N, C-alpha and C positions, 0 to 999 in steps of 0.2 A: 147478534152483532154482525155489521156489514162486513161483506168479504172484501179482500184487498182485490183492487182493480189492476190488472197489468195491459197496459197500453201497448198495442203491436204494431210495428211497421214491418210489411212484408217487402223484399226487394225479389221480383222475379213473379210474373203472371201467369206463365205457362202450366206444363204438365205438373210439376212439384208445386207451383204456386197454388193451382186449383185444390190439390189434395192437401196442402197445409191450411188453406182458406176453410175447407170442410171441417177440419180438426178444431180451428178456432169457433167455428159456428156452433158446432154442435157438443162440444165438450160438457157445458153446464146443463144442457137438456139431458144427455145421458148419465153424468155423474153430478148430482145435486152436492155430493159430499167433497168435490173438489175444493181446495183450500183458497184458490185465487180464481178470479174470471178474467178471461181475456175481452179486451176492448179492441175490434178492429179498427184500427184509426187509419192508416195510410198504406197503400199498396204502390210500389213503382217499378219502372221497367225502362226500357230503352226508348220505347215510343210512347209520346204523350197522350195521343188518342185512343190507343189500345189500352193504356193504362186506365184512362177514364172508363172505357167500355168493361174492363175486367172489375174494377171497383164497383159499378153498379151490380154486375153480374153477381160476384161473390158475396157482396155485403159491407165493402170497406167504405169508410166515412169520406174519404178523399184520396187523391193519385197524385203522382209526381214522376218526373222523369230523372233518372239515374239512381244513385243511392244517398247522395250526400245529405239531403234534407231529411230523409229517414234516420241517419245516424245522428244528425245534430239536432234534431226536434225535441223541445223541452218537454213536449206532451208524450213522449213514446219511451217506454221502458225496456221493451224487446225487440229486438232486430232479428228478423227471420231471414236467412240466407238461402234462397231457392234458385239460384243463377247457376251459369255454367262454371266448370270447375276452376276456369283461371281466375276468376274474380273472388273467390271465397277468402282469400288472405287478405286482400284489400279491402273488402268490405268489414271483415272482422275486426281489423286493425281499428279503422274508423269508428265503429261501434262502440269498442272497449274503450277508446280515447274518451268517449263521451260518456262513459258509465252504463251502458246498455247490457243486458242480458242478451244471450246470443243463443239461437237455434239455427244450426248449419246442416245443408245436405251432405251427403255422401257423394264420392269419397271426400274427405275432409279438405283437401288440398291437391296441390299438383306434386307434392314431394314431403319426404320428412322433415326437411328443413323448412319449409312453409308452415307445417302443422307445428313444429317447436316454436315459431314466431307467434302463432296463433295462442298456443298455451301460455307462453310469457306475457302476451298481452291480456288475457282474461286473468290471469292470476294477479298481475300488477292492478287491475281494475277491480279485483275482488268481484267479479259477476258470475252469476249463474251460467253454466254453458251446456249445450246438448248437441248431440250429431245423430242425423236421421238414418238409423239402422231399424227401420219400422217393423221388420220382422221378428224382432224380439217381442214385440206385443200382439203376434197373432196368438190368440188364447192357447192353442194347441202346442206353439213352441214353448209359451211361458209355463205349461203343464210339463211338457218335456224336460224344462229346467228343474221343476221342483222334483220330478221323479228320479233324475239323475243324482240331485242333492240328498235325496232319501237314500240312495243306494239301491235302487231298484234294477238297475243294470249291473251292478257290480263295478270291477274295475275295467275303464275303457280301454279297448283294444283298436278298433278302427272308427274312423270318421269318414264317410265318403260322400260326396256332395257334388251336385251337378246345378247349372243354372243355364238353362237351354232356352233360345229364342229365336225367331226367323224372320224378324221385321225387316233386315236388310238384305235378304237373299237376292233379291232382284237387283241385277247390275245396273238397272236403269234408275235405281234408287238414289237421290241426289247426295252431294257431300253436305249432310249436315254437320254442326260443330262436333257431335259425338264422335265423329271419324276424322278429326284433326287433332293430332298431338299437342299442338300448342294451345289450344282450346280445352280439349278433355284429359290431357296427361296420358291416357291410354284408352283402349278400345273396351271389349267385352271384359278384360281384364279389371279396371278400375269400376266399371259399371254393375258387373255382375259378379265376379269374383269377390269383389268388396263385401258384398252382402253374404256370401257363403263363408268367407274367411272370419267374419264376425259372428256368425251361427257358430263356427267350429270354435272359436275362443270361448263364446257364451257357454257352450255344451260339453266341451271336451277340454279345454285349457289352453295355456299358452303355446305358442309354435316355438321349435327349437329351431329346425332348419328346413330347407325347401330345394326343390330340383324341378325346374318347368322348362316348357315349350310354349312357342307362339307360332300363329301363322296368320298371315293376311291373303285370303284368298282372291279378292278382287282388288288390283292395284290402283285403278283408276275410276273415278265416277263423274257423272254431270255435275256441276255446279247448281248449289242451291238457288231456285228462284224464289221460293215463299216457304215458310214455316206455317202448315195449315193446323197445328194443334197436335197435342199429346206426341206420338213418335211418328207423325206423317208429316210430308212436305213435297212441294212440286219442283222438279228438275226445270233448270236451264238447258242452253245449247252445249256449252264449252265445257270441257273435262279438267277434273283437278286430281290431285294424288291423294289416295287415302294413306294417312300417316301412322295409323294405329293398328292394333291387332284385330282380327275377326274373330279369333278364337285363341284361349290360353287354357293349358292343361299343367297341371303340376303334381309333383308327389310331396308330403310332409311328414316330418317327425315332430311330435308334441313333447313338451319337457316332461309330461308324466309318462311316458313310454310309449304312448298310443301312435298309430300312424295313420295317414290320410290321404284321400285323393281328392282333386278338385279339379272341374272343369267348367269354363264358361264359353259359351259361343252365341252368336246371332245368326248361325248358319244350320241350325239344327230342325230341318224341315218338319213342319208339323207342330212344333213345340211354340206356343205363343207366350209362355211365360212360366217354364216348367223349373221351378226351383223345387229340387228334392233332395233329402238328405237321409243318411241312415247310420245310427250310432250302435255300434256292438260292443258288448262288455261280457264280463266273466258271468254274469248271472241273467243277462237278458239283452234285448234290442228294442230301440225305438226307430221309427220309420215315419217320415212326414212328407207330404206333397201338397204344394200351395194350392194346385189346381183342385185340390180337395180339402181346403184349408181347415175346415170345421172338424177334420178327423185326424186322430193321432194313432198309429199301430204300434203296438207293444207285445212283445214275447218274453215269457219269463222261463227260465230253465227250472225254477223251484217248483212250477206245476207238475202235477203227476205224470209220467210218461204217458199215459192213456189219454190225456187231455191237454198235452201243448200244443202249440198253435199260435197264431198271430191273432191278436185280439184288436178289434176296431174300436175305439173309444170315440163317441160322437160328443165332442167338446163344447156342449152349450148348455151344462146345467150351472146353476148359481153357485156353485162351489168352485167352479172353474174360473181361473184368471180372467178379469176385465168383464165377464159375461153379466156380472150385477147391473151394468149399465144398460143393458139391452132387452131381450124378448124371453118369455117362458122356454122351458127347456125342449130342444127340438127345433126352435125357429133359428135358423142359421144367419149368421154375419158374413160379412163381406171384407175385401181388400182395403176398402176406404176406411173401415172402422179402426185400422191400424193407427191412422193418424190421430184419431180421436185419444184413442189410448195413450199415444205419445205426448199429445198436448195435456192430457190428465196429470201424467207425470210430471211434465216441465211445471205446469203451473203449481204442482204440490211442491216442487223444488224452489221455485222462486219464493212461495209463501213461506218456507221453513227455513231457507238459506242454504239448503243442502243440496249438492249437484245430483240430479237425477243420472239414471244410467239408460243407454250409454252416452257418455260425455266426452269431452275432446281428448282426454287420455286413451279413451277407446279408439278413437278415430286416428290416432297417432299411431297405436299398435298394430291398427290394420294397414296403414300406409307403410309401415316397416315391413309388413308381409309382403305387400304388392311390390315393393322396391326390392326385396329379396329374390323374389321370382324373377323380375327384369333382371336383375344382376346374373341369376343363373342361367338365363337363357342366352345371355352376351357370352359368359364363361363356359358354358356348357359343363357345369361343376354344381355341386351341392353348395348352398349359401347358408350361413347361419343368419338368422334374424336377430338384430341387434336393436334394442329401444334403451336409449337413456334420454332423460329429459330433467 
């Protein structure tokens, strides 16, 4: 029997546009059991000529300017929002009005209020929705989730996480959109803390309260002359104000009694993409480092004293999550494969009519933590995390 075809329209062709395109291109190759097959119909963005170039490069059938045509086209079933944070809500509402399923980049929106608007829209439309927390589909992280659920670490006590980068440490690096509050919402907080907040929720449980601090180290930067792909850019001569955080740290209490520490910064010299977490429990601990993403470290207190110690698991066996789509044991995979895994879950969700995880409800809960941290910074107090929808 022929599989369902899901015709995709992608809004945004830069960093995440490239990553998402790879996911759509490779999912059926890697996972023949996928329940629906994406068809790469249309890619759109701000510049018509660039859109045409990227359509040809990534394998899209056609291109357009803006988002309206993608959201309104009769031959598109799924709208992928891979744009800056300030446009997520607007594009989502347009897509939902036209009955499109939606895949949205993180953070979900600029505020909890915007997240709730998006949830109301997809609920009213009855469409499938997913948020791009791709680190859940790192096989080692998915294995960690299984181990926690099996009780292999016992009662969780501590979740500590850092997300460390250094790509804007040069004061001459230009004022890209990620450094402007009206476009990004926040800086390292929304960009990096969002990921480790989601991992904290995924592995340890829901947040109860937070207490945070923020710092902006470089207050002014050269204006942007040109975005040159990925996270690189060229500077112009005039200066502009940085209006987001360069670093945000916070303490957390979880509803299950565990405690946590979180740090996100783009000023950690020597760290290109240092996403690390450790989860300690009554019976054991789990440790992960994204820069060694095929490995998961595990310590068990149930081992005999003479043999206790950290064990490194190479997460490349066919029994491990998502690895069935790739190579023989010991043949490692990379960061890009997480987007293939997400598209696999998304396609299966659309085929079955069941929202995959993480979805917009997860995006809202993450945003609630982000906002509670910001409120804590302003008030210099502990703040409860409140989620209602």
